[in-house]
Structures are given as structure tokens and as C-alpha cells.
N, CA, C and O of each residue as an XYZ file, in Angstrom:
212
protein
N     -50.971     17.297     -5.424
C     -50.557     17.883     -4.160
C     -51.835     18.714     -3.594
O     -52.611     19.302     -4.349
N     -51.947     18.698     -2.394
C     -52.779     19.505     -1.526
C     -52.265     20.429     -0.526
O     -51.282     20.097      0.137
N     -52.833     21.557     -0.350
C     -52.385     22.423      0.876
C     -53.564     22.583      1.736
O     -54.720     22.418      1.345
N     -53.196     22.934      3.004
C     -54.280     23.013      3.991
C     -54.121     24.241      4.871
O     -53.019     24.546      5.328
N     -55.178     24.919      5.099
C     -55.156     26.052      5.831
C     -56.164     25.923      6.995
O     -57.144     25.185      6.907
N     -55.860     26.745      8.202
C     -56.630     26.737      9.315
C     -57.518     27.988      9.392
O     -56.941     29.060      9.571
N     -58.807     27.975      9.282
C     -59.584     29.047      9.320
C     -60.364     29.357     10.711
O     -60.976     28.460     11.290
N     -60.311     30.479     11.131
C     -61.113     30.895     12.396
C     -62.004     32.023     12.087
O     -61.587     33.115     11.700
N     -63.309     31.715     12.276
C     -64.492     32.764     12.045
C     -64.801     33.215     13.478
O     -65.116     32.400     14.346
N     -64.706     34.498     13.700
C     -64.968     35.089     14.968
C     -65.266     36.631     14.814
O     -64.527     37.304     14.096
N     -66.217     37.140     15.401
C     -66.614     38.602     15.459
C     -66.711     39.038     13.989
O     -66.136     40.050     13.586
N     -67.439     38.263     13.217
C     -67.633     38.631     11.870
C     -66.470     38.640     10.897
O     -66.595     39.098      9.761
N     -65.372     38.143     11.343
C     -64.127     38.210     10.347
C     -63.654     36.685     10.335
O     -63.962     35.856     11.191
N     -62.906     36.474      9.290
C     -62.265     35.343      9.155
C     -60.748     35.391      9.144
O     -60.214     36.131      8.318
N     -60.113     34.787      9.849
C     -58.638     34.713      9.968
C     -58.079     33.450      9.381
O     -58.527     32.370      9.763
N     -57.168     33.511      8.516
C     -56.636     32.287      7.896
C     -55.092     32.071      8.330
O     -54.260     32.979      8.334
N     -54.862     30.861      8.659
C     -53.381     30.395      8.938
C     -53.157     29.455      7.959
O     -53.908     28.519      7.684
N     -51.864     29.788      7.320
C     -51.409     28.845      6.345
C     -51.239     29.509      5.063
O     -51.333     30.736      5.041
N     -51.009     28.887      4.024
C     -51.444     27.129      3.832
C     -50.130     26.475      4.236
O     -49.006     26.965      4.132
N     -50.453     25.343      4.690
C     -49.373     24.157      5.154
C     -49.374     23.093      4.052
O     -50.401     22.908      3.399
N     -48.358     22.451      3.843
C     -48.068     21.468      2.888
C     -48.642     20.079      3.502
O     -49.126     19.239      2.743
N     -48.579     19.895      4.721
C     -49.048     18.567      5.409
C     -50.320     18.716      6.234
O     -50.570     19.756      6.842
N     -51.003     17.802      6.238
C     -52.211     17.755      7.106
C     -51.791     17.707      8.608
O     -52.529     18.251      9.429
N     -50.628     17.077      9.017
C     -50.150     16.870     10.269
C     -49.750     18.452     10.915
O     -49.975     18.843     12.060
N     -49.154     19.130      9.906
C     -48.832     20.598     10.333
C     -50.050     21.331     10.503
O     -50.101     22.095     11.466
N     -51.059     21.237      9.727
C     -52.480     21.880      9.787
C     -53.011     21.640     11.069
O     -53.559     22.528     11.722
N     -52.844     20.216     11.547
C     -53.557     19.857     12.847
C     -52.815     20.372     14.026
O     -53.452     20.594     15.056
N     -51.510     20.591     13.983
C     -50.899     21.194     14.953
C     -51.351     22.681     15.222
O     -51.681     23.081     16.339
N     -51.332     23.399     14.168
C     -51.951     24.762     14.237
C     -53.273     24.766     14.756
O     -53.574     25.453     15.732
N     -54.188     23.937     14.077
C     -55.513     23.717     14.667
C     -55.723     23.641     16.076
O     -56.589     24.301     16.650
N     -54.876     22.776     16.692
C     -55.003     22.581     17.947
C     -54.546     23.679     18.909
O     -55.085     23.852     20.002
N     -53.418     24.490     18.404
C     -53.253     25.845     19.108
C     -54.046     26.748     18.825
O     -54.215     27.562     19.734
N     -54.719     26.953     17.712
C     -55.778     27.896     17.498
C     -57.042     27.728     18.229
O     -57.720     28.659     18.665
N     -57.322     26.439     18.337
C     -58.518     26.028     19.102
C     -58.464     26.450     20.606
O     -59.430     26.973     21.161
N     -57.276     26.192     21.234
C     -57.083     26.478     22.518
C     -57.153     28.074     22.786
O     -57.667     28.503     23.819
N     -56.643     28.874     21.862
C     -56.644     30.334     22.071
C     -57.869     31.054     21.653
O     -58.205     32.147     22.107
N     -58.532     30.359     20.738
C     -59.787     30.983     20.099
C     -60.863     31.303     21.133
O     -60.985     30.646     22.166
N     -61.644     32.349     20.810
C     -62.787     32.760     21.774
C     -63.716     31.684     21.640
O     -63.660     30.971     20.638
N     -64.755     31.439     22.737
C     -65.522     30.329     22.873
C     -66.574     30.279     21.650
O     -67.001     29.197     21.248
N     -66.954     31.463     21.100
C     -67.734     31.521     19.986
C     -67.287     31.347     18.720
O     -68.066     31.361     17.767
N     -65.891     31.152     18.577
C     -65.421     30.992     17.259
C     -65.444     29.634     16.722
O     -65.411     28.619     17.417
N     -65.507     29.675     15.324
C     -65.590     28.409     14.623
C     -64.172     28.144     13.927
O     -63.786     28.891     13.029
N     -63.509     27.199     14.312
C     -62.159     26.606     13.661
C     -62.317     25.484     12.806
O     -62.798     24.403     13.147
N     -61.886     25.788     11.666
C     -61.968     24.687     10.534
C     -60.629     24.533      9.798
O     -59.852     25.462      9.578
N     -60.448     23.238      9.439
C     -59.272     22.936      8.447
C     -59.738     22.914      7.014
O     -60.657     22.150      6.719
N     -59.186     23.685      6.094
C     -59.749     23.702      4.592
C     -58.593     23.081      3.822
O     -57.414     23.405      3.963
N     -59.012     22.248      3.077
C     -58.133     21.445      2.128
C     -58.358     21.907      0.705
O     -59.461     21.888      0.160
N     -57.233     22.325      0.140
C     -57.443     22.879     -1.273
C     -56.436     22.086     -2.123
O     -55.329     21.812     -1.660
N     -56.823     21.696     -3.424
C     -56.007     21.016     -4.372
C     -55.135     22.144     -5.160
O     -55.683     23.067     -5.762
N     -53.820     21.990     -5.102
C     -53.013     22.900     -5.881
C     -53.208     22.638     -7.324
O     -52.861     21.548     -7.780
N     -53.742     23.558     -8.093
C     -53.911     23.186     -9.615
C     -52.649     23.154    -10.518
O     -52.508     22.474    -11.535
N     -51.657     24.105     -9.901
C     -50.493     24.253    -10.722
C     -49.307     23.483    -10.169
O     -48.167     23.744    -10.553
N     -49.558     22.540     -9.276
C     -48.371     21.853     -8.612
C     -48.053     20.649     -9.524
O     -47.126     19.889     -9.244
């Protein structure tokens, strides 16, 4: 099982949205965050394996 988070780095801070259970949901959030993010922000999808799942 994997979980996905959307991370936005801007102004020296990292904002994390998630985790989400599906890549599809993470992509939906990624699209929204990318639209509203400042032009200098970096937006990434982070995939993590759930060790205790």
C-alpha cells in the first residue's frame, strides 16, 4: 500500500497536502495547488510506502 502527498515549497516553507490513498486524488490536488501556487513555488507529488499497512 502506498500513500501520496502533494508538497509545495514556497517562501522557504514546505506545505504538505495529504496523504491520499490514490494517485488519482493526489493528481487532482496537485492540479489545484499548481493553479493557485505562487510562480516561484515548486509543487511535487511524494509517494511513500506504508510500512505498517
